[in-house]
FINU-416933 format. One record per residue (C-alpha): residue in three letters; x, y, z negated. Coordinates in steps of 0.2 Angstrom, whole numbers, plus 5000, padded with zeros to 4 digits. Example, Ala and Ser with C-alpha at 12.3 -4.5 7.8 and 13.67 -1.06 7.14 Angstrom:
ala506249784961ser506849954964
! end
This chain:
met490553364805gln489753394821gln489853234831ile488953104841leu488952934833val488552784843ser488252614834thr488852464843asp488952274839gly490352254853ser489052194867gly488952274884tyr487052294880ser487352394864leu488452514874met486852584883gly486752694868leu488452774873arg487652844889val486352934878gly487752984866ser488853044880ala487453154888leu487153234871ala488953264868gly489153344885gln487753464882leu488153504863gly490053504865met490253374851pro491553224851val490853044853lys491352914840leu490852734842ile490552644825ser490452464823ile490052374806val490652194803pro490252074788asp492152064782thr493852114786gln494251954795ala493152004809leu493952184811asp495152134825asp493952024835arg492652164835arg493852294840his494452194854ala492752154860ile492252334860glu493852384869arg493552244883ala491652304885leu492252484887glu493452434900glu492152334910thr490952484909lys492352604914val491852734901asp492852894903pro493352974893arg493652834880pro492752884864ala493552864847leu493152694838glu492952654820val492652474815val492252444796pro491852304785asp490152304776thr488852184773ser487452304775pro487552394793ala485952494791lys486452564774his488152604780leu487552704794cys486252794783asp487752834771val488752904785leu487353014791ala487053074773glu488953124772his488853204789pro487253304791asp487753384807ala488053214815leu486853134828leu486652944829cys486252854845met485752664845thr485252534856thr483752424852his482652284860gly481052374855arg480052214858arg478152224859pro477352054854val476952044835thr477951884834glu479451994840ala478952154831leu480752184824met481452334834gly483152264830ser483252264811val484752384810ala483952514821ser482252504812gln483052514795val484052664799val482552754806arg481552704790asp482952754777ser483952894785gly482653034786arg483453084802leu483053094820val483852934827phe484152924846leu483652754853ala484052674870gly482752544873pro482852384885arg482152474900leu483252634899ser483552664918ala485252624924his485152794933trp484852894917gln486352994914gly485653164907pro485753304904val484153314893asn483153464899arg481453414893leu480953354876ile479253274876val478453274859cys477053144857val475653204845asp474053114842gly473053234830ser473753174814pro474853284803leu476153134803ser476453154822glu476753334820asp478153314807ala479453294821leu478953464828pro480253574819leu481653444823ala481153444841val481153634842glu482853644834leu483553514846gly482753594861gln483653754856met485353664854leu485153574871lys484353724880ala482953604884gln481053634887val479953574873gln478353494879leu476853434869val475953274875his474253204868val473653044875ile471753024875glu471052854876pro469452814886asp468352784870ala468952954863met468353054877pro466753154878gly465453024883gly466652874879ser466652834898gly467952714904arg468052784921his469452914915ser470552764911ile472152764921ser472752594914gly474552594913asp474752754922phe474552934918ser473553084923ser473353264918ser472053314931val470753184933ser468953244937his468353314920ser467153454918pro467853624912ala467053604895ser467853434893asp469653504899val469453644886ser468953524872glu470353404876ser471753534877ala471253644862tyr472253534850val473953544859gln473653724864asn473453774846ile475053684842ala475953774856arg475353944849arg475853904832leu477653854837lys477754014846gln477254114831gln478354014819his479853984830gly479754114844val479853974857ser478753944872val478053764873asp477353674887trp475853554884asp474953414894val473453294890leu473653124897his472252994899gly472552804898ser471952654889asp473752614883pro474552764875ala476252684875glu476252654894ala475552814898leu476952904888ala478252794896ser477652824913tyr477453014911ala479153034904gly479852924918ser479253034931leu480253184924pro482053194927gly483053234911ala481653194899met481853124882leu480353074871val480153124853met479053024841thr478653014822thr478352844815his477652784799gly478652634793arg477352584780ser477752464765gly477952284767leu478252214784gly478052394790gln479652444782ile480552354796val479452384811met478852534820gly477152584822ser476352494837val476352654849thr478152704845arg478752524847gly477852514864val478552674870val480352624865his480052454874ala479352534890ala480252694891gln481552724905cys482252874895pro482952884877val481752904863ala482153004848val481152934832tyr480953014816arg480152944800pro479753074786ser480353024769asp478653054761thr477852904771met478852774760
! end
């Protein structure tokens, strides 16, 4: 079933994901359904009433469908729903905290990203109050690794569905630049036109240009690209996306074993924490 699912725990904060879901629904012509999982049947009515009150306070119009279900494992339930409905898209709100001691992205959101094998649309704590969509630019973050490129086919497909421009972005840190000089560091900001030599510009952009050509050959789509410079890739990406109206970031994460099974990679986590726009995160199944 083609629909936009928005996971909520009944709080006003969790309904930030509804703004993302509503924007996608408007562009794709899909219905929106809120889904909330409670630990037992005794909590069904209280949760339903809490969500209805929150919807009234946020003045959501039109009112989305609502399903409240009992399950002791919310993340597994959401993954099962996605498996049953391959055409559905899931939007969630997450705290996306950055310190190591607060590395859990919101365990449910992180586990769904880890286990679903699907692109999950996340609204982080700094999602701009002014962000309403429509999504007209998908900024795909690549870092030179095959893993970071795994989301490219999904981004191209989503871009075609949304009629949005796909843009590749590669962040180069100061110590990775020719000469290793720190003078090109933007430190929490971004730049695509600092004073490099022509040879340096060609070297730095060759990677994303090659991907853009490959996507043109394989999918017949024209892809924009940009190279950013900054000592903090997460801040550079978040700042760059924040400067472009209607942007959505697309990232791949590893979700390694052990503690990594319930946390995001550090750059992905940092982007989700800092971004003023939604972040679509994908974890390939072969990274388990």
